[in-house]
N, C-alpha and C positions, 0 to 999 in steps of 0.2 A: 569584394570579398568573394571567397570560392564558394560557389553555388553547393557543394557537397557539405559544407561546414553547416550551411543554414536549412538544409532537409532533415526533416527529424529520421532518427534511427529507431525504427520500429521493429523490424524483425533483423535479428544480429545472427547471423550463422555461426553457430559453436557447437562444438563435440559435448554433449551434455553427461555422456558416459553411458555404461552399459545399463540397460533396464529403465533409462530417464529418457522420457517423451518431450522434446521441446516443443510448446505450443505456437501457433500461428496467432499473429495480432489479433486476429477475429475472436479466437477463443480466448485469450486474454481479456479483451475487451467484454466478452460474455459473462466470464467470471467475474470480473470488476463489477459489472450491472446485478451480479447475482447477490452480492454481499453488501452491508452497510456500514461496516466497521473494519477499519484497516490500521496501519501504523503507519506515522510520519516520521522519518529519520532526518534530522538535521545536524550540523555541526554549530557548538556554542562554543566561542573561544578556543577552538581548534580541539573540542572534546565532543563526541557524539552523543546525542541523546534522542529518545525516542518517545513518541507521544501517539496514545490510541486516540483516534478521532472518528467519529462518525461522518458519513460522505454520501455524495451522490456522483454518479457518473452524467457529464452534461456533454454531448456531442462525444468527442474524444479527449476529453478535459476531466478532471478529477475536483470536485468542489466541497469544501467543508468550512463550517464556521468556526469562530473563534471568540474570544474576548482578547483584550490586549494584554500582552505579556510576552513571555519567554517563545512560546510557540509561535506566535505571530511574528515577532521581530525576527527569529532565526529562521523562519520560512520564507520570507520575502526579502532578505537581504541583498539577493543577487548571488548567492552561492547556490550551488546545486544540492536537490534535494532528493530523498528514496520516498517512495511510498510503498508499503508491502502489503498484501492479503494472503492468506492460505486457507485450506480447507482439507477434510478429510471424510471421504465416503466410507464409512464403516463396514457396509453391505459389500461393495465391491472391493474393498481393501485397497483403495486407492488414496493417494494425496497429492495436492496440488500446491503450486505458490507462483503468485504472478508479484513482479517488481516493476514499477514504473520510475524512472529516473529523469530529472528534467529542473524545470525552473517552476516556482510559486510566485504568484504575485497576487496582492491584495485586490479585490475588486472596487473600484473607487469610483469610476464615472457612473452618475446617475442611473441613467439606462441600464447599463450592466448590473448595477446593484438591484435595482427594481427586478430584472429578469431573474437574478439570484435568490430574491425573495420568494419569487414563484416556485421555486424547485421543491420537491419534496423531502426538505432537509430541515429536521427539527433537533435542536438540543435536546439531550438526556436528562439533562438536570435544570433546576430553576434559575441558576444564575445568568445573566444576559451573556450573549454571544452574538454582538451585532456586526462584527466583522467577517465576510466572506473571502476566502483565499481560493484561487484557481490553480490547480497543478497543470501544467502544459509537458505531457510527456515527451522527450526526446529520445528517449530509448525504454522499450517495453518488452519484457522478457517473461517467459512463464516455462513452467516443467511440471509434469505428471509422471509419479512413478507407482509402483505397487510396492505397498510396505509389507515387508518380510516378516514372517513370524518370529517372534522373541523366543530364545529358548528359555524354559522355565529358569526362573533365577534362585539358586539357594541362598537361605539366609546367610548373611555374615557372621552373625552372631546366633548360636542356637538358644532357643528358648528356654528360658531357666525351668528348672525341674522342680515340680512341687512334691512336697514329702508329706 
């Protein structure tokens, strides 16, 4: 197999367009470590679906917990997944987005499972989430841009007059 296929693509040179700053991998990982909720995008029967998940960064992987069901099955079927977080700094007027693409695998080996249980990753509600999934990105991209001021919108319907 070609070695370039096995190597993760972490920084892909692209032209993000005017006013958009492409973020290096280390900044993407810093932003991923700064949040605890993201969106997992999967394909289910050739139809896209998105699930919010709380997660933790472990090394250069992303780990989340889930119960058995659609999210678990769709994420570990061997197809590619995408994981996205974003944020907005109202003070600076900057927005950012980080997208990790790659494969997800259920953590099944006992030693790895016990290591995952030690991560600071806790379900947000009481239903059991005994399965751990690790996302191994092969592509990591991030962008930051300044949010332009929106012009004041005029109401599409004038307020009713009162008499």
